N, C-alpha and C positions, 0 to 999 in steps of 0.2 A: 175313787168316790160310791161308798155304799147307798146304794137307795132300796127302801123300808117300804110297803105297804101292808100293814092288818086294818081289813074292816069286820067290822062286827053287827050286825042285826041288817045289815045292807051293804049292797056291793055299790062301795066308792071308791072316785077314779081317782087317784095320785096325781097332783098337780106338775111335779114331773115328769109322768110315763103314764102314758093313756092303757091305765091296767087293766083290762079288761079278762077275764077269766076264759080260756080258750077252750077248756073243755065244760060241757060236757060237749059242744061245737065241735071241739078239736078242730087243730088247724094242720101246720103241714100240707096245703091241700088235701086235708083230710086224710092224713098220710097214705099221700098219691091213690085218692078217693078210693081209702079203702082196698089199698092194694088192687086199684082199679077194678072192683067187683068179683075178684077172681076168677077175672076172663084172663087166666094164661095163657099161654106164655108170653114173657116181654124181657127185654134186657138179654143179658149171659143164660139166667138158670132159672129155671120158676119150681117149686115146691107145692103142691095141695095136700092135705092130710083134713080128711072130713069125719068125724068122730060122733058118731047118732048113740048115745046111750052104752058106750062102751067102758069098761073100767079096766083101772090096772096096766094099762099099757104105758108102753116109753115111747116117745118120739122125738127123733135126735135127726136135727138139719141141718147140713154142714154146706156153706158154700162159698164161691171164690178164693181157693183154696190157689189155683195159679196166677199167675200176673195177668192183668190186665182182664181180669174175670170179673168187671163190676156192673152194677145195676141189676142187683139180683133177688127177686122177690119169693117171698116165704108166706105163706099162709095155714096157720094150724085152727080147724072149725069143731069146737064141743057142744054138741048140743043134746037133749034127750037126757039129762042128769048123767052126766060122764064122770064117773068120779075116780079120787086116787091114781091120776096119770099124771106122769113127767113130760114135758116137753124142753127141748133144749135147740134152739138155732141160734147158729153161729156163723154170720155173714161177714168175711173179709172184703178187703178193698172196699172199693167206695160206691156211694148209691145205692145203698140196697134200704130196701123196705121190708119189715114183716109184722104180721097180723098174728093176733091171738085173742080168741070169742070164747067165753063159756058162757053158757045161755041155761036158763029150765032146773036151776037145784045142781048145777056141776059143782062137786063139793070137793078140797082136798087135795085140789091139783100144785105141782110144781112147774114153774115157768120161769126160764131162765133164756136169757136175748144176749148177746154180744155181738156189736157192730163197731166198725170204724170208722171212718170221715164219711159225711154226709149220709150219716144211717137215718133212716127213721124205723118206732117201733109203737106200737099199739098194740095196747092189753084193754081188753074189756070184759067184765064180768057186770050179767043183769040178771034177773027172776030168780031172787034168793041162792047165788053161787056165793058158798059161804067158805071159810079154812084155807084159802088159796096162800099160795105165798109166789110172788113175783120179786124177781130180779132183773132190772137192765143194766148192763155196764156196756158203757160208753166211751172209746179213743179218741184224740184228735181231734177235729172242728166241725161245726154246726152240725151237728147231731140233733136230733129231736126222739122226745119219750113221752110218751103219753099214759098215763092208766086211768080208765072211767069205771067207776061202781055204781050202779043203779040197781034199785027195786029191790031194796031188803038184800045187797049182799055186805054179808057180815064175815067179823072176824078176819080181814084178811091182813098180809104184811106185802108192804111194799116197800122195793128197795131201789133206788138208780143211784148208777155210780159212774158219774162223766167227769173224766180229767182231759182237759185241753181247753178249747176257748171258743164261744160265740153258741151254745148250748140250750136247749130248752128244754125243761123239766114239766110238765104239766099235771098234774093228779085231782079228779073232780069224783066226790061224793056225794051223792044224791036222794032222793026216794026211802031214807029209813036206812039206808048202808052205815051201820054204826059199828062202834069196837073194831078198828081200822086202825092199823099203824102206818105212817109215812115216811122215808127218811129219806131225803135226797142231799146228795155230795157231789158240788159242784169245786171242780179244784185245779190251779195249774196257772198259777202269774194273773196277769189284766185278762181276766177272763171273754170280760162283757157276754153275759151268761144271764140268765131267766130262771125262776123257780116258781109258781105259781100253785096252791090248794087252793081248792073250791069244794067247801061244805055248805050243803044244801038241804036241810030238814037231816042229819046226821049227825046222831046223837054219839056220847062218851068214846069218843076218839082222843083218850088223855091215857089209860094206862099207867096214871100214878110221873105225869113226866114235869121232873125240876129241875133245879137249874143244872146245869152240864148235864141233864138226863137225855137217854136218848129213846124215850119211850114218843106216842101221841104222835104229834106233826112238827118233823125235826128236820132242820135244813141249817146245811153250813157251807158259806162259799167264800172263794177267797175275794178278792178287788174288784171293784168295776162291775159289780153282779147287781142284780134285782131280784130282790123276793118278795112275793104278794101273797098274803093267805085272805080270802074272803070267806066270812062263817058267816048264814042267815038260817034263821029258827035252827039253830042246832045249837047243843045244851052239852055242858059237862066234856068241852075239846081242852086238848091244851097245846100249846103252838113257843116252839123254839127255834129262834134263829139266830145263828151265829156266823157274823161277818168280819173274816181278815183284814 
């Protein structure tokens, strides 16, 4: 059974699903309480990168390569207009948490997060963080990917690719975060996955989306999944949902 909810102008609840957008509140126990507010270490491995105003950097974190190396933590935090940085976080094994945040006009950054079973990934742009690319790849089961854009964070591309079962993908845009593209793919069998996109005061997230188009808000799922798109006080947005 496919479940679909689209709410425009007001946030409504589907009769069959208690559909409340989880961004900006974020869940996954707030991605393990925002990776325990950086009080590292815990688990098998932990990595923290803080960059204040640094440009043209490359950050690569690889964790959990050896067997039984689970519960890895990775945090990358850009503040003070850090621009043109590339961030890659690759976490093998299980129960990993990754957090990437960009504040205060951080622009033109590329973020890639790769996780396996029971992983949690959170990426947040705020304070005019524009022209960033986010790609989250998750395989296995029970993974969560959440992306939040706030305070005039514009022209960002978000690509969430989840293959397996029992996934959660959630993207929230608010406070004049405009001209963004969101692509969510949840694939593999009867997966019981959930995809939600919430737009509040966020306009022009369409980019010419048409039937079978891949721009704007674009969600593709298999069977047994739920897709919810919630739009409030937001103009010129396009939504395309395909459920097989």
